[in-house]
C-alpha positions as CSV (number, residue, x, y, z in Angstrom):
1,M,0.0,0.0,0.0
2,A,2.9,2.3,0.7
3,N,4.0,1.9,-3.0
4,L,0.9,3.5,-4.4
5,P,1.6,5.6,-7.5
6,H,2.1,9.3,-7.1
7,L,-1.3,9.8,-8.8
8,R,0.1,12.2,-11.4
9,P,3.3,12.4,-13.5
10,R,6.2,13.6,-11.4
11,N,7.1,16.5,-13.7
12,T,3.6,17.8,-14.4
13,K,3.4,21.5,-13.6
14,L,0.2,22.2,-11.6
15,P,-1.7,25.6,-11.8
16,P,-1.3,27.7,-8.6
17,T,-4.9,26.9,-7.6
18,L,-3.8,23.2,-7.2
19,D,-0.5,24.0,-5.6
20,A,-1.0,21.8,-2.5
21,F,-1.3,18.7,-4.7
22,R,2.4,18.9,-5.3
23,H,2.7,17.1,-2.0
24,R,2.1,13.3,-2.2
25,G,0.7,13.3,1.3
26,F,-2.0,15.8,0.3
27,R,-2.8,13.8,-2.8
28,L,-3.7,10.9,-0.5
29,L,-5.2,12.9,2.3
30,W,-7.6,14.9,0.1
31,P,-9.6,11.9,-1.3
32,A,-9.5,10.2,2.2
33,N,-11.2,13.4,3.6
34,F,-13.5,13.7,0.6
35,F,-15.0,10.3,0.8
36,S,-15.4,10.6,4.6
37,Y,-17.2,13.9,4.2
38,I,-19.6,12.5,1.6
39,S,-20.4,9.6,3.9
40,R,-21.2,11.9,6.8
41,W,-23.5,14.1,4.7
42,M,-25.2,11.1,3.2
43,Q,-25.9,9.7,6.6
44,M,-27.3,12.9,8.0
45,T,-29.7,13.2,5.0
46,L,-30.8,9.6,5.2
47,M,-31.5,9.9,9.0
48,V,-33.3,13.2,8.7
49,W,-35.6,11.8,6.0
50,L,-36.2,8.6,8.0
51,V,-37.3,10.7,11.1
52,L,-39.4,13.0,8.9
53,E,-41.2,10.1,7.3
54,L,-41.9,8.2,10.6
55,T,-42.9,11.2,12.7
56,G,-43.6,14.4,10.6
57,S,-42.3,16.5,13.5
58,P,-39.9,19.4,12.9
59,F,-38.6,19.1,16.5
60,L,-37.8,15.4,16.2
61,V,-36.1,16.1,12.8
62,A,-34.0,18.8,14.5
63,L,-32.9,16.2,17.1
64,V,-31.0,14.4,14.4
65,G,-28.7,17.4,14.1
66,F,-28.6,17.7,17.9
67,F,-27.4,14.2,18.5
68,G,-25.0,14.3,15.5
69,M,-23.2,17.4,16.9
70,I,-23.5,17.2,20.7
71,P,-20.3,15.2,20.9
72,L,-18.4,18.2,19.5
73,L,-19.6,20.2,22.4
74,L,-18.8,17.6,25.0
75,F,-15.5,16.1,23.6
76,G,-14.2,18.5,20.9
77,A,-11.6,20.0,23.1
78,I,-10.4,16.6,24.3
79,G,-10.1,15.7,20.6
80,G,-7.7,18.6,20.2
81,V,-5.6,17.4,23.1
82,L,-5.4,13.9,21.5
83,A,-4.4,15.5,18.1
84,D,-1.3,17.0,19.9
85,R,-0.5,13.9,21.9
86,A,-1.3,11.0,19.5
87,D,-0.4,9.7,16.0
88,R,-2.9,11.8,14.0
89,R,-3.2,9.3,11.1
90,K,-4.0,6.4,13.5
91,L,-6.5,8.5,15.4
92,I,-8.4,9.3,12.2
93,M,-8.4,5.7,11.2
94,L,-9.9,4.7,14.5
95,T,-12.7,7.2,14.1
96,Q,-13.3,5.9,10.6
97,L,-13.7,2.4,12.1
98,L,-16.2,3.8,14.6
99,N,-18.2,5.4,11.8
100,L,-18.1,2.2,9.8
101,A,-19.4,0.2,12.7
102,A,-22.3,2.6,13.3
103,S,-23.2,2.5,9.7
104,A,-23.1,-1.3,9.6
105,A,-25.4,-1.4,12.7
106,M,-28.0,0.9,10.9
107,L,-27.8,-1.2,7.8
108,F,-28.6,-4.3,9.8
109,L,-31.6,-2.6,11.4
110,L,-32.9,-1.5,7.9
111,V,-32.4,-4.9,6.4
112,T,-34.3,-6.6,9.2
113,G,-37.0,-4.0,9.2
114,S,-36.4,-3.2,12.8
115,E,-35.7,0.5,12.5
116,E,-37.4,3.1,14.7
117,Y,-37.0,6.8,14.4
118,W,-34.9,7.0,17.7
119,H,-32.4,4.6,16.2
120,S,-31.2,7.4,14.0
121,Y,-30.2,9.4,17.1
122,I,-28.0,6.6,18.3
123,V,-26.3,6.2,14.9
124,V,-25.6,9.9,14.4
125,L,-24.5,10.2,18.0
126,A,-21.8,7.5,17.4
127,S,-20.8,9.2,14.2
128,G,-20.6,12.5,15.9
129,L,-18.4,11.1,18.7
130,G,-16.0,9.9,16.0
131,W,-16.1,13.4,14.4
132,A,-15.3,15.1,17.7
133,F,-12.0,13.2,17.9
134,D,-11.5,13.2,14.1
135,M,-11.8,16.9,13.1
136,P,-8.8,18.4,15.0
137,A,-6.5,15.7,13.9
138,R,-7.8,15.8,10.3
139,R,-7.3,19.6,10.0
140,S,-3.9,19.5,11.8
141,I,-2.6,16.9,9.3
142,V,-3.1,19.3,6.4
143,L,-0.2,21.5,7.7
144,D,1.8,18.3,8.4
145,V,1.8,17.3,4.8
146,T,2.1,20.7,3.1
147,G,4.1,22.9,5.5
148,R,3.1,26.4,6.6
149,A,3.8,28.1,3.3
150,G,1.2,26.1,1.5
151,V,-1.4,25.8,4.2
152,T,-3.9,28.5,2.9
153,N,-4.1,26.8,-0.5
154,A,-4.3,23.4,1.1
155,M,-7.1,24.4,3.5
156,A,-9.0,26.0,0.6
157,L,-8.7,22.8,-1.5
158,D,-9.7,20.7,1.5
159,S,-12.7,23.0,1.9
160,V,-13.5,22.4,-1.8
161,G,-13.7,18.7,-1.0
162,M,-15.8,19.4,2.1
163,H,-18.2,21.6,0.3
164,A,-18.4,19.3,-2.7
165,S,-19.4,16.5,-0.3
166,R,-22.0,18.8,1.1
167,M,-23.4,19.0,-2.4
168,I,-22.9,15.4,-3.6
169,G,-23.8,13.7,-0.3
170,P,-27.3,15.0,0.2
171,A,-28.1,14.9,-3.5
172,L,-26.9,11.3,-3.8
173,A,-28.7,10.3,-0.7
174,G,-32.0,11.8,-2.0
175,I,-31.6,10.0,-5.3
176,L,-30.8,6.7,-3.6
177,I,-33.9,7.1,-1.3
178,Q,-36.1,7.3,-4.4
179,V,-34.4,4.6,-6.4
180,V,-33.1,1.9,-4.0
181,G,-34.3,3.2,-0.6
182,L,-32.4,3.7,2.7
183,I,-30.7,0.3,2.5
184,G,-29.0,1.1,-0.8
185,G,-27.9,4.4,0.7
186,Y,-26.2,2.7,3.6
187,V,-24.4,0.3,1.4
188,V,-22.9,3.2,-0.5
189,I,-21.9,4.9,2.8
190,I,-20.1,1.8,4.0
191,A,-18.3,1.5,0.7
192,L,-17.1,5.1,0.8
193,Y,-15.7,4.7,4.4
194,L,-13.8,1.6,3.2
195,V,-12.3,3.6,0.3
196,A,-11.3,6.4,2.6
197,L,-9.5,3.9,4.9
198,V,-7.5,2.6,1.9
199,F,-6.1,6.1,1.2
200,L,-5.4,6.7,4.9
201,T,-3.5,3.4,5.1
202,A,-1.2,4.6,2.3
203,L,-0.6,8.0,3.9
204,K,2.8,8.5,5.4
205,L,3.4,11.6,7.6
206,P,6.7,13.4,8.2
207,P,8.1,12.8,11.7
208,R,7.0,15.4,14.2
209,E,7.6,16.0,17.9
210,I,4.5,14.8,19.7
211,V,3.5,16.7,22.8
212,Q,4.5,14.6,25.8
213,A,1.8,13.7,28.3
214,T,3.6,15.4,31.2
215,H,0.3,16.8,32.5
216,S,-3.2,15.5,32.8
217,V,-5.8,15.9,30.1
218,A,-7.5,18.5,32.2
219,R,-4.3,20.5,32.5
220,N,-3.8,20.3,28.7
221,L,-7.4,21.4,28.2
222,L,-6.8,24.4,30.5
223,E,-3.7,25.3,28.5
224,G,-5.7,25.2,25.3
225,F,-8.4,27.5,26.7
226,L,-5.8,29.9,28.2
227,Y,-3.9,30.0,24.9
228,V,-7.1,30.8,22.9
229,R,-8.0,33.5,25.5
230,S,-4.6,35.1,25.2
231,N,-4.7,35.2,21.4
232,R,-7.3,37.8,20.3
233,I,-7.4,36.6,16.6
234,I,-8.1,33.0,17.6
235,L,-10.6,34.1,20.3
236,A,-12.5,36.2,17.7
237,T,-12.5,33.2,15.3
238,V,-14.0,31.0,18.1
239,V,-16.7,33.6,18.9
240,V,-17.8,33.8,15.2
241,T,-17.7,30.0,15.0
242,V,-20.1,29.8,18.0
243,L,-22.4,32.4,16.5
244,M,-22.6,30.8,13.0
245,N,-23.2,27.3,14.4
246,L,-25.8,28.5,16.8
247,L,-27.7,30.9,14.6
248,L,-27.0,30.1,10.9
249,F,-26.3,26.4,10.3
250,P,-29.4,25.1,12.2
251,Y,-31.4,26.1,9.1
252,M,-30.2,22.9,7.5
253,Q,-32.3,20.9,9.9
254,M,-35.3,22.7,8.6
255,V,-34.6,22.2,4.9
256,P,-36.3,18.8,4.6
257,V,-39.4,20.1,6.4
258,I,-39.6,23.2,4.2
259,A,-39.0,21.1,1.1
260,R,-41.9,18.8,1.9
261,E,-44.4,21.2,3.6
262,T,-43.8,24.5,1.9
263,L,-42.1,23.7,-1.5
264,N,-44.1,20.5,-2.0
265,V,-41.1,18.4,-3.3
266,G,-40.0,14.9,-2.7
267,A,-36.8,13.2,-1.5
268,G,-34.9,13.8,-4.7
269,L,-35.4,17.5,-4.9
270,M,-35.0,17.7,-1.1
271,G,-31.6,16.2,-1.6
272,L,-30.7,18.9,-4.2
273,L,-31.8,21.6,-1.8
274,M,-29.7,20.2,1.0
275,G,-26.7,20.1,-1.3
276,A,-27.2,23.4,-3.1
277,D,-25.1,25.5,-0.7
278,G,-22.3,23.0,-1.2
279,L,-22.2,23.9,-4.9
280,G,-21.8,27.6,-4.1
281,A,-19.2,26.8,-1.4
282,I,-17.2,24.8,-4.0
283,I,-17.1,27.9,-6.3
284,G,-16.1,30.1,-3.3
285,S,-13.4,27.8,-2.1
286,I,-11.8,27.5,-5.5
287,A,-11.8,31.2,-5.8
288,I,-10.0,31.5,-2.4
289,A,-7.5,28.8,-3.4
290,S,-6.7,30.8,-6.6
291,F,-5.8,33.9,-4.6
292,G,-2.7,32.2,-3.1
293,Q,-1.3,34.2,-0.2
294,L,-4.0,36.2,1.5
295,R,-3.4,39.0,4.0
296,Y,-6.9,39.7,5.2
297,H,-8.1,36.3,6.3
298,G,-10.4,37.7,8.9
299,R,-12.2,40.0,6.5
300,V,-13.0,37.0,4.2
301,Y,-14.2,35.1,7.3
302,L,-16.5,37.9,8.5
303,G,-17.7,38.8,5.0
304,G,-18.6,35.2,4.2
305,S,-20.4,34.8,7.4
306,L,-22.5,37.9,6.8
307,I,-23.4,36.8,3.3
308,G,-24.6,33.5,4.6
309,L,-26.8,35.1,7.3
310,V,-28.4,37.6,4.8
311,L,-29.2,34.9,2.2
312,V,-30.7,32.5,4.7
313,L,-33.3,35.2,5.3
314,A,-34.2,35.1,1.6
315,F,-34.4,31.3,1.8
316,A,-36.9,31.5,4.7
317,A,-39.1,33.9,2.7
318,S,-39.2,31.8,-0.5
319,Q,-42.3,29.9,-1.4
320,W,-40.9,28.4,-4.6
321,F,-38.3,25.7,-5.3
322,A,-37.0,27.6,-8.3
323,V,-36.1,30.5,-6.0
324,S,-34.9,28.5,-3.0
325,L,-32.4,26.5,-5.0
326,P,-30.3,29.4,-6.4
327,V,-30.6,31.3,-3.1
328,L,-29.0,28.4,-1.3
329,I,-26.2,28.2,-3.9
330,L,-25.4,31.8,-3.3
331,L,-25.5,31.2,0.4
332,G,-22.8,28.6,-0.1
333,L,-20.5,31.2,-1.6
334,G,-20.6,33.0,1.7
335,T,-20.1,30.0,3.9
336,A,-17.1,29.1,1.8
337,G,-15.4,32.2,3.2
338,F,-16.4,31.2,6.7
339,G,-15.5,27.5,6.4
340,T,-12.2,27.9,4.6
341,M,-10.9,30.8,6.8
342,Q,-12.1,29.2,10.1
343,S,-9.4,26.5,10.2
344,T,-6.9,28.5,8.2
345,I,-6.8,31.4,10.7
346,I,-6.3,28.9,13.5
347,V,-3.5,26.9,11.8
348,I,-1.5,30.0,10.8
349,S,-2.0,31.8,14.1
350,A,-1.3,29.0,16.5
351,S,2.1,27.5,17.3
352,D,2.8,23.9,16.2
353,D,2.6,22.5,19.8
354,M,-0.8,24.2,20.5
355,R,-2.4,23.8,17.0
356,G,-4.4,20.7,17.9
357,R,-5.7,22.2,21.1
358,A,-6.7,25.4,19.4
359,L,-8.5,23.4,16.8
360,G,-10.1,21.4,19.6
361,V,-11.5,24.6,21.0
362,I,-12.9,25.3,17.5
363,S,-14.6,21.8,17.6
364,L,-16.1,22.8,21.0
365,A,-17.4,26.0,19.4
366,I,-18.9,24.0,16.5
367,G,-20.7,22.1,19.3
368,A,-23.0,25.2,19.6
369,G,-24.7,23.7,16.6
370,P,-26.8,21.1,18.6
371,I,-28.1,23.8,20.9
372,G,-29.1,25.8,17.8
373,A,-30.8,22.7,16.4
374,L,-32.8,22.2,19.5
375,L,-33.9,25.8,19.7
376,I,-34.8,26.2,16.1
377,G,-36.7,22.9,16.2
378,A,-38.7,24.2,19.2
379,V,-39.5,27.5,17.5
380,A,-40.5,25.7,14.3
381,E,-42.7,23.3,16.2
382,T,-44.7,26.2,17.8
383,T,-44.6,28.7,14.8
384,S,-43.0,27.5,11.5
385,P,-39.6,26.5,10.2
386,A,-39.4,29.8,8.2
387,T,-40.1,31.9,11.3
388,G,-37.4,30.1,13.2
389,I,-34.8,30.6,10.5
390,T,-35.7,34.3,10.2
391,I,-35.4,35.0,14.0
392,F,-32.1,33.2,14.2
393,A,-30.6,35.0,11.1
394,I,-31.5,38.4,12.4
395,L,-29.9,37.6,15.8
396,G,-26.9,36.4,13.9
397,I,-26.5,39.6,11.8
398,I,-26.6,41.7,14.9
399,S,-24.2,39.5,16.9
400,L,-21.7,39.3,14.0
401,S,-21.7,43.1,13.6
402,L,-20.8,43.5,17.2
403,V,-17.9,41.1,17.0
404,A,-16.5,42.9,13.9
405,L,-16.7,46.2,15.9
406,L,-15.4,45.0,19.2
407,M,-12.7,42.7,18.0
408,P,-10.9,44.6,15.3
409,E,-7.9,42.3,15.3
410,L,-9.8,39.9,13.1
411,R,-10.1,42.6,10.4
412,A,-6.4,43.4,10.4
413,P,-3.8,41.7,8.1
414,M,-2.1,38.8,9.9
415,R,1.1,36.9,9.6
416,Q,2.0,33.4,10.6
417,Q,2.9,32.4,14.1
418,P,6.4,31.0,14.6
419,P,6.5,27.2,14.7
420,E,7.2,26.9,18.5
421,S,5.4,28.8,21.2
422,G,8.3,28.3,23.5
423,N,6.3,27.7,26.7
424,S,3.2,25.8,25.8
425,T,3.4,23.3,28.6
426,Q,2.8,26.0,31.2
427,A,-0.7,26.5,32.5
428,Q,-0.2,30.3,32.1
429,V,0.4,31.4,28.6
430,S,2.0,34.7,27.9
431,P,0.0,36.8,25.5
432,D,3.2,38.2,24.1
433,E,4.5,34.7,23.3
434,S,1.3,33.2,21.9
435,R,-0.5,36.0,20.1
436,A,-0.6,35.9,16.3
437,V,0.3,39.5,15.5
438,P,-1.4,41.4,12.8
439,A,1.1,42.1,10.1
440,D,2.5,45.6,9.9
441,S,1.1,47.0,6.7
442,R,4.1,49.3,6.3
443,A,6.3,46.2,6.1
444,E,4.0,44.7,3.5
445,R,4.0,47.5,1.0
446,G,5.6,45.4,-1.6
447,S,2.7,43.0,-1.8
448,K,-0.7,43.6,-3.0
449,P,-3.3,43.3,-0.3
450,V,-6.0,40.7,-0.9
């Protein structure tokens, strides 16, 4: 397996947009991530549709998102500690095996006709548990295989795969529901997880110094939180992540309900709606990858977040499928800026020995999603899904504007943090040592700001 071909001719010159694919490790990591992402989105779509068909309740549908993401809130920071302490490739492979086992269990229930709506909660909970430990390691590995100079391009290309899966996964799941049913959908999910494992098995990482477990997990968690608090750029990124996962992304739990109850479409077109923002996000991520070296990462991050919040208002107001579909595609353009820059800002702002823990705090922030799913489900149950989306989006726009005003460091140009923090094993982290300093624009006059 280690002797897999390089996947392209050695001397082929790649365009700048695909620069990260010069690294063999990234050429193996990208498809491994891509197939895993598709499987995750397919599973969420299949389980949402199962609950909707069996119950017809917006709140019970929203619980699928809650159980799928609550592990991020509970264990995301611990996953960050493990990403610094453990072999990241092996950690990802273990989480893949957990996802594979959960999918196989659901397939067994479907084949035997034993499925109940609450089974979906157990399956997505197990998958979410794997994701909580998977995400910090998976995002940290991107820098391991490309180095700091190419990390922005690599993160953008990884986001292309993530967003493509957000388009392909739900659409494929919707088609499979109509053509072969839920059983066929789960057969495909299991096959994709197996393909991802093949690529991960072939992946070889450069040697790195693993953080020694000289302190308890609790102490390492404290170090991660103190590090984030001392770094205003990372702290602002975490705050925006909480807001977006609490107030924007819960709309996705309502898409199947709106598709069936308001737009009057079936599973196939519902899948297209759930994947539409993924198409826009692909376009946005490719555009970001084409820029190469950015200076104003935070502005792209904030601007993309605002675009997403404004356009979800338009989606909530739409009564026609022909309007809702392009609106969600445009929404995806905005979320590309948010999603690509979220991990990129952390990776370039954090020192190597704190990177996993900083990404673990981001996983914890993403864990605000299940709270948002519960709240929007409750509002939708008592009013309507469109009303819930509208209320959340307005709150999000107000909150995001306050962050942009009160935390201007995120709007400034930034430069990369040196590889070593110098004192990361101490419970108290010096702000002067850990802060990612906005770049002095006078020193950057020779480069065109992006």
